[in-house]
Every structure is written in C-alpha cells, then in structure tokens.
C-alpha positions as CSV (number, residue, x, y, z in Angstrom):
1,M,52.1,221.3,207.3
2,T,55.1,221.9,205.1
3,G,56.9,224.6,204.5
4,Q,54.7,225.3,201.2
5,A,52.1,227.0,203.8
6,A,54.5,229.7,204.8
7,T,55.2,231.2,201.4
8,M,51.3,230.8,200.0
9,T,49.7,234.0,198.5
10,P,45.9,234.6,199.5
11,D,44.9,233.6,196.1
12,D,47.1,230.1,197.2
13,R,45.1,230.2,200.4
14,Y,41.9,230.5,198.8
15,R,42.8,227.5,196.6
16,R,43.7,225.7,199.7
17,Y,40.5,226.1,201.1
18,Q,38.5,225.2,198.1
19,D,40.1,222.1,198.0
20,L,39.8,221.3,201.6
21,Q,35.9,222.0,201.0
22,R,36.0,219.4,198.3
23,Y,37.9,217.1,200.7
24,V,35.0,217.2,203.5
25,G,32.3,217.6,200.8
26,W,31.3,221.0,201.4
27,T,28.7,222.2,199.0
28,D,26.3,225.1,198.2
29,D,23.5,223.1,200.2
30,D,25.9,223.5,203.5
31,A,26.0,227.3,203.0
32,R,22.3,227.3,202.8
33,H,21.9,225.1,206.0
34,V,24.1,227.3,208.1
35,G,22.3,230.3,206.8
36,S,18.9,228.8,207.5
37,V,19.8,229.4,211.3
38,V,21.4,232.8,211.3
39,D,18.3,234.3,212.9
40,L,18.0,231.9,215.6
41,L,21.3,231.9,216.7
42,D,22.2,235.8,216.2
43,P,20.5,236.4,220.0
44,H,22.8,234.2,221.4
45,L,26.1,235.1,220.1
46,A,26.9,238.2,222.2
47,P,26.0,236.3,225.8
48,L,28.3,233.2,223.9
49,V,31.2,235.6,223.6
50,D,30.7,237.3,227.2
51,D,30.8,233.5,228.8
52,F,34.2,232.6,226.3
53,Y,36.0,235.6,227.9
54,A,34.7,235.1,231.2
55,E,36.7,231.4,230.8
56,V,39.7,232.7,229.6
57,E,39.8,235.0,232.7
58,R,40.0,231.3,234.4
59,H,43.1,230.2,232.8
60,P,46.2,231.9,233.5
61,D,48.2,231.2,230.3
62,A,45.4,232.0,227.9
63,R,44.9,235.3,230.3
64,R,48.4,236.4,230.0
65,V,48.6,237.5,226.5
66,M,45.7,240.0,227.2
67,T,48.1,242.7,228.1
68,G,45.7,245.5,227.5
69,G,43.2,245.7,230.3
70,P,39.3,246.3,229.8
71,D,39.7,248.4,226.6
72,Q,41.1,245.3,225.0
73,V,39.2,242.8,226.3
74,A,36.3,245.2,225.0
75,R,37.8,245.3,221.3
76,L,38.5,241.3,221.4
77,K,34.8,240.7,222.2
78,G,33.7,243.1,219.5
79,T,35.8,241.1,216.9
80,L,34.8,237.7,217.9
81,L,31.1,238.4,217.7
82,A,31.9,239.9,214.2
83,W,33.7,236.6,213.6
84,L,30.8,234.9,214.8
85,R,28.8,236.4,212.8
86,E,30.6,236.0,209.3
87,L,31.2,232.4,210.2
88,L,27.2,232.0,209.8
89,S,26.4,234.3,207.2
90,G,29.3,233.9,204.9
91,P,30.2,234.5,201.9
92,Y,32.9,231.8,202.1
93,D,34.9,233.5,199.9
94,R,38.8,234.6,199.3
95,E,38.4,237.5,201.5
96,Y,36.6,235.1,204.4
97,V,39.6,233.0,204.1
98,E,42.2,235.7,204.3
99,R,40.8,237.3,207.3
100,R,40.5,233.6,209.1
101,W,44.0,233.1,208.3
102,R,44.7,236.2,210.1
103,V,43.2,235.2,213.2
104,G,45.8,232.2,213.0
105,W,48.8,234.5,212.7
106,R,47.9,237.0,215.4
107,H,47.9,234.2,217.7
108,V,51.2,233.7,217.3
109,E,51.9,237.0,217.3
110,I,50.4,237.2,220.6
111,G,52.4,234.3,222.1
112,L,49.2,232.2,222.3
113,D,49.9,228.4,222.7
114,Q,48.3,226.8,219.7
115,V,46.1,224.2,222.3
116,Y,44.7,227.4,223.5
117,T,43.2,228.1,219.8
118,N,42.2,224.7,219.3
119,T,39.9,224.4,222.7
120,A,38.7,228.0,221.9
121,L,37.2,226.8,219.0
122,S,35.8,223.4,220.7
123,R,34.4,225.9,223.2
124,L,32.6,227.9,220.7
125,R,31.4,225.2,218.8
126,R,29.7,223.4,221.8
127,G,28.3,227.1,222.6
128,L,26.9,227.3,218.9
129,L,25.3,224.0,219.1
130,D,24.1,224.4,222.5
131,A,22.3,227.4,221.7
132,L,20.8,226.4,218.3
133,D,19.4,222.9,220.0
134,R,17.7,225.5,222.7
135,A,16.6,227.8,219.8
136,W,15.2,225.1,217.7
137,A,11.4,224.6,218.0
138,G,10.4,222.1,215.4
139,D,11.5,218.4,214.9
140,A,14.8,217.6,216.6
141,A,15.2,215.5,212.8
142,A,14.9,218.9,211.0
143,V,17.8,220.6,212.7
144,A,20.3,217.7,212.0
145,P,21.3,219.3,208.3
146,A,22.3,222.3,209.9
147,R,23.9,221.1,213.1
148,R,26.3,219.0,210.7
149,S,27.1,221.5,208.1
150,L,27.9,223.9,211.0
151,N,30.3,221.1,212.2
152,T,31.8,221.0,208.8
153,L,32.2,224.5,208.3
154,L,34.1,225.2,212.2
155,D,36.3,222.3,210.9
156,L,37.0,224.0,207.9
157,D,37.8,227.4,209.9
158,L,40.2,225.3,212.5
159,A,41.9,223.7,209.7
160,I,43.1,227.3,208.2
161,I,43.6,228.8,211.7
162,E,45.8,226.1,212.4
163,D,47.4,226.2,208.7
164,A,48.2,229.6,209.3
165,Y,49.5,229.3,212.9
166,Q,52.1,226.6,211.9
167,A,53.2,228.5,209.0
168,E,54.2,231.9,211.0
169,Y,55.6,229.6,213.7
170,L,57.6,228.1,210.7
171,N,58.5,231.2,209.7
172,R,59.7,232.0,213.2
173,R,61.9,229.1,213.6
174,R,63.0,229.4,210.5
175,R,64.4,233.1,210.9
176,A,65.6,232.3,214.3
177,E,67.8,229.4,212.3
178,R,68.9,231.7,209.7
179,M,69.8,234.3,212.5
180,A,71.8,231.5,214.2
181,A,73.7,230.1,211.4
182,I,74.6,233.8,210.4
183,G,76.4,233.8,213.6
184,Q,78.3,230.7,213.1
185,V,78.9,231.4,209.4
186,G,80.2,234.9,210.0
187,G,82.6,233.9,212.8
188,G,83.7,231.3,210.4
189,V,84.0,233.5,207.4
190,A,85.8,236.2,209.4
191,H,88.6,233.7,210.5
192,E,89.0,232.4,206.9
193,L,89.1,235.5,205.3
194,R,91.1,237.7,207.9
195,N,94.2,235.0,207.6
196,P,94.7,235.5,204.0
197,L,93.8,239.5,203.9
198,N,96.2,240.1,206.4
199,V,99.1,238.3,204.1
200,I,97.9,240.5,201.1
201,K,98.3,243.5,203.4
202,T,101.5,242.8,204.5
203,S,102.6,242.0,200.8
204,V,101.0,245.3,199.7
205,Y,102.7,247.3,202.4
206,Y,106.1,245.8,201.8
207,L,105.5,246.9,197.8
208,L,104.6,250.3,198.7
209,N,107.3,251.3,201.3
210,A,110.2,248.7,200.5
211,R,113.2,250.5,199.2
212,N,114.7,249.4,196.0
213,P,113.3,245.5,196.1
214,T,114.7,243.1,194.3
215,P,112.6,241.7,191.2
216,D,113.0,238.1,193.0
217,K,110.9,239.9,196.1
218,T,108.8,242.1,194.5
219,A,107.9,238.7,192.5
220,E,107.7,236.8,195.7
221,H,105.2,239.5,197.3
222,L,103.2,239.3,194.1
223,R,102.7,235.5,194.3
224,R,101.9,235.8,197.7
225,I,99.0,238.4,197.0
226,E,97.9,236.0,193.9
227,Q,97.8,232.8,196.4
228,H,95.9,234.4,199.4
229,V,93.1,236.1,197.1
230,A,93.1,232.6,195.9
231,L,92.2,231.5,199.0
232,A,89.8,234.2,199.8
233,D,87.8,233.4,196.6
234,G,87.7,229.7,197.3
235,V,85.9,230.6,200.7
236,I,83.6,232.9,198.8
237,T,82.5,230.6,196.2
238,A,82.0,227.5,198.9
239,L,79.7,229.9,200.8
240,S,77.8,230.8,197.5
241,D,77.9,227.7,196.2
242,F,76.2,226.3,199.4
243,A,73.7,229.2,199.5
244,R,72.3,229.0,196.3
245,M,71.8,225.7,195.4
246,P,69.4,225.3,192.8
247,V,67.0,222.6,192.1
248,P,68.9,220.2,190.0
249,D,68.1,219.4,186.3
250,L,68.2,215.5,186.2
251,E,69.4,213.8,182.8
252,P,71.5,210.9,182.1
253,V,74.8,211.3,183.1
254,A,78.0,209.3,182.3
255,V,79.2,209.2,186.1
256,R,82.9,208.2,184.8
257,S,83.6,211.5,183.0
258,V,82.4,213.7,185.5
259,V,84.8,211.7,187.8
260,E,87.7,212.3,185.7
261,E,86.7,215.9,184.6
262,A,86.5,216.3,188.4
263,V,90.4,214.8,189.0
264,E,91.7,216.6,185.6
265,V,90.6,220.3,186.7
266,N,91.8,219.5,190.7
267,P,95.1,218.5,190.1
268,L,96.8,216.4,192.7
269,P,100.5,216.4,193.5
270,A,102.7,214.3,191.7
271,A,103.2,211.9,194.9
272,V,99.3,211.0,194.3
273,R,98.8,208.1,192.4
274,V,95.1,207.9,190.8
275,A,93.4,204.7,189.9
276,Y,90.2,203.9,188.5
277,E,88.1,200.7,188.5
278,W,85.2,201.2,186.3
279,P,83.1,197.9,185.1
280,P,82.5,198.1,181.3
281,D,78.6,198.1,181.7
282,L,78.4,200.8,184.3
283,P,74.9,202.7,183.6
284,P,74.5,206.2,183.5
285,V,72.9,208.0,186.4
286,L,69.9,210.4,186.6
287,A,71.5,213.6,188.0
288,D,72.6,217.3,187.3
289,P,76.0,217.1,185.7
290,D,76.8,220.4,186.9
291,Q,76.0,219.9,190.3
292,L,77.4,216.5,190.1
293,R,81.0,218.0,189.4
294,I,81.0,220.1,192.3
295,V,80.1,217.0,194.3
296,F,83.2,214.9,193.0
297,A,85.2,218.3,193.1
298,N,85.0,218.4,196.9
299,L,85.7,214.8,197.3
300,V,88.8,215.0,195.5
301,R,89.7,218.1,197.4
302,N,89.0,216.3,200.4
303,A,91.3,213.4,199.4
304,R,94.1,215.6,198.4
305,E,94.3,217.6,201.8
306,A,94.4,214.3,203.4
307,M,97.7,212.8,202.0
308,P,99.9,216.0,202.3
309,A,102.8,213.2,202.1
310,G,101.3,211.3,199.0
311,G,99.3,208.1,198.2
312,T,96.8,206.5,196.1
313,L,93.1,207.8,195.3
314,T,91.1,205.0,194.0
315,F,87.6,205.3,192.3
316,V,85.4,202.3,192.2
317,G,82.3,202.1,190.2
318,R,79.5,199.6,190.6
319,A,75.8,199.0,189.9
320,A,73.5,197.4,192.5
321,G,70.0,197.5,192.6
322,G,68.9,200.0,190.4
323,Q,71.6,202.7,191.8
324,V,75.1,203.4,190.9
325,E,77.9,203.5,193.4
326,V,81.2,205.2,192.9
327,T,83.8,204.8,196.0
328,V,86.1,207.5,196.5
329,A,88.8,205.9,198.7
330,D,92.5,207.9,199.7
331,T,94.9,206.3,201.5
332,G,95.4,209.3,203.8
333,V,95.6,210.2,207.4
334,G,91.7,208.9,208.0
335,I,89.1,210.7,210.4
336,P,89.1,209.8,214.0
337,A,85.9,208.0,215.0
338,E,84.5,210.5,217.3
339,H,84.7,212.9,214.1
340,L,83.3,210.8,211.6
341,G,79.4,210.9,212.4
342,R,79.6,214.8,212.0
343,V,82.2,215.5,209.0
344,M,79.0,216.0,206.7
345,E,77.6,218.7,209.1
346,P,77.5,222.5,207.7
347,L,80.3,224.4,209.3
348,Y,81.8,221.2,211.0
349,T,85.5,221.1,210.8
350,T,88.6,219.4,212.0
351,K,90.9,220.9,209.5
352,A,93.3,224.3,210.5
353,R,92.1,225.7,207.0
354,G,88.4,225.5,206.0
355,I,85.0,226.5,207.0
356,G,83.4,222.9,206.8
357,L,81.1,223.6,203.8
358,G,82.6,221.1,201.4
359,L,81.2,217.8,202.2
360,A,78.0,219.4,203.9
361,L,77.9,221.0,200.3
362,A,78.0,217.4,198.7
363,R,75.7,215.5,200.6
364,A,72.8,218.5,199.9
365,I,73.4,218.2,196.7
366,L,73.0,214.2,196.5
367,D,69.9,215.0,198.6
368,K,68.2,216.9,195.9
369,N,69.7,214.5,193.2
370,R,68.0,211.5,194.6
371,G,71.4,210.2,196.0
372,A,73.2,210.0,199.1
373,L,77.0,210.1,200.5
374,G,78.5,207.7,202.9
375,V,81.6,207.6,204.5
376,A,84.1,204.9,206.2
377,S,87.7,205.9,207.7
378,R,90.1,204.6,209.8
379,P,92.9,206.8,211.5
380,G,96.3,206.2,209.6
381,E,94.5,204.3,207.1
382,G,92.5,206.5,205.2
383,T,88.9,207.4,204.1
384,A,86.5,206.0,201.8
385,F,83.1,208.4,200.8
386,T,80.7,206.3,198.6
387,V,78.4,208.1,196.4
388,R,74.9,206.8,195.6
389,L,73.0,207.8,192.6
390,T,69.8,206.2,190.8
391,A,70.7,204.8,187.5
392,A,69.0,206.0,184.5
393,A,66.3,204.0,183.0
394,G,68.0,202.4,179.6
C-alpha cells in the first residue's frame, strides 16, 4: 500500500479494481457462475447476517464500535444483507467498487481494528460456501466453478476494503504528523521571527520618537531594520523551500559550475580561504540544476557559520563507480558526536540562530535527485559533507 491510494479518485479506484480483476483472471464467465447460484443462496443470506452479528456480540473489541443499541444493529444488518445481495448479483462496475471502498473507509472512521475486517469477511465467506454446499442438489463437481468464482470475488472485495482501510489510515497518520510538525515549526518560526521583529520595532520606535536624531544615528537604525528584515526573510525562504519542493527536472549538470556559483552568491569573509580540487575529467551529473544550487548554497552557508574566526573551505570532486562525489570540507568548530547523527533532521539545530532546515532541505533535495548526503566531523577540527550524485551518461 503506498500513498497513491490515499489520493485516488473513484475512476482511479475502478481502474485499479479492473487491473486486480485481470491479475486474478476474473472474467465474464466468473460473473455468470456467481449469478447462477443467486437464487440458491438468497434464502440463506438473512440467517447468515443474524449469525454474523450474534458472533460480533461475543467479541468486545468488535462490539465496542456499535454504540447505537438495537436500532443501529438493525440498520447494520440491513446494510450487510444488501451488501451480500450486491456481491452475488453485481454489476461489478464503478459504483460497486465505490460502495465497497466506503465500507473500508467507514471501518476506520468508527475505529474498528483492521483484523476484524479481515476475519469478518472470512466468516462470511465460510457461511456463503457452507450454504451453497447445503443448497446444491446436483453433482458436487458441477458447483466447483461457482465456488471458485465466489472465492475470487470475495478476494477482490477484500482487496478493495483493505486498500480503502489503509488509505484512510494513512490519511489520518499524515494529518497527525502534519499537526505535530506544524506545532514544532510554529515554535521555531515564532522564536526566529520574534527576535528580528523586536529589533525592527525598537528601531522604528526610535525613528518615530527621537528628538533631532543625528544622521549617523538615523542611518544606524535604518541599517538595523534592513539587516533584520533580511534575517526574517531568510527564515521564511527556508520554510517555503522546504514546504514546496517540486519534482526535479533531471538533466546533465556541470557540478563544478554549480558549486562555484554557490560560493559567488554566498560571499565568505575575507578570513575564509576557498580551495577547489577538480579533476579535469569530472563527468556531469544527472540532477535539477536549480535544486542543486540550493544544496550547495546551504552547505556554503553552513561552513561559513562553522568558521566565525576564519579557516579554509575546500571542495573536492571525484568520480567513482557511476557516481560523482563532491566533498565540502571546512576547518571550523566541528559537530559533537552526540549531535552528528541528527544534524540532517528537520527542525534539529545546535545553533543559537536557525530553525534546522538547511541540511534537512539539502538531504531531501538529494533524495529526489537520486543522490545522497553524508557527513563526517571532528570537534575542533572541522566538518566534511559529501554530496553523492549519479553521473550523467556520456
């Protein structure tokens, strides 16, 4: 079960059902075999439904979802009876599939564990087949095609119900994770934006209320406002990049050019020396150039923050086994061992400033671009991030 089922339309679900029919070899003959025993089975359906709900009463975990008393049980019996009659008579069209899908969805909604959905269908299967054997008056071999087709039809119904069940479960889990993430991100964003906003507020107050401020003082507060607007904008940009990362448009890219451009647009202090080690035969990589720029821009900024007193930032490129690796190594403060395994997690940061999205964003981009990001570090000696990408075919 993948996330695909969670976003399927009714037409998508019907096409999926048809594909499953082909997979199990369901044909019009199977529909005719099942249809041929409708009249035999129909008198047994109501007793089968009564037996089904009598068994539910004996299992507290299944019974607890029925909170509406006898009236609800009566409605559920009518629904199950209609479900069984439709199972036997069809037609097995788009509306049939959609109604089956809703059964699975409803089970999640009422909080019924999936194991009871599966075993319930097993009990109904056994009841139908036993009823068919009792009602069949002819040669036992002659009923075999109907039994086989009925089993296949029940398997298809179970597949639809399980698919719906898991799709709704996945939707709920995603909603819960999204709400948890929103709470986490909200706290980080509030912290990151409140500081520059407070500085801006203070400077605006000064400019509005100071009596005869000097030109130098006015210029100082305007610079502070500009600087902290840029800080706030950086937080919003990081969140926006992380939230709406598109599907990459892969093409051959000269990784050396992307790296050197990232250094150019993210200027380093004069105390940081930059060194490049590019082999002359380094092949292009298969990646989205715009997304790759984001990766290396984040790594450059990360290195800059790790070397507040200056140092050396080295880029080393190499080709290895159909891949291209670029190591970005700084001589900065390094990362303590207890933090190293988590530095690429979203919202995890050891910095006084920042919300911990830069490295998480870089890793997410590389995952989408068929690449990977590794890290090694020694506190007090520096950190090396290694970007691995697929070499473009020559």
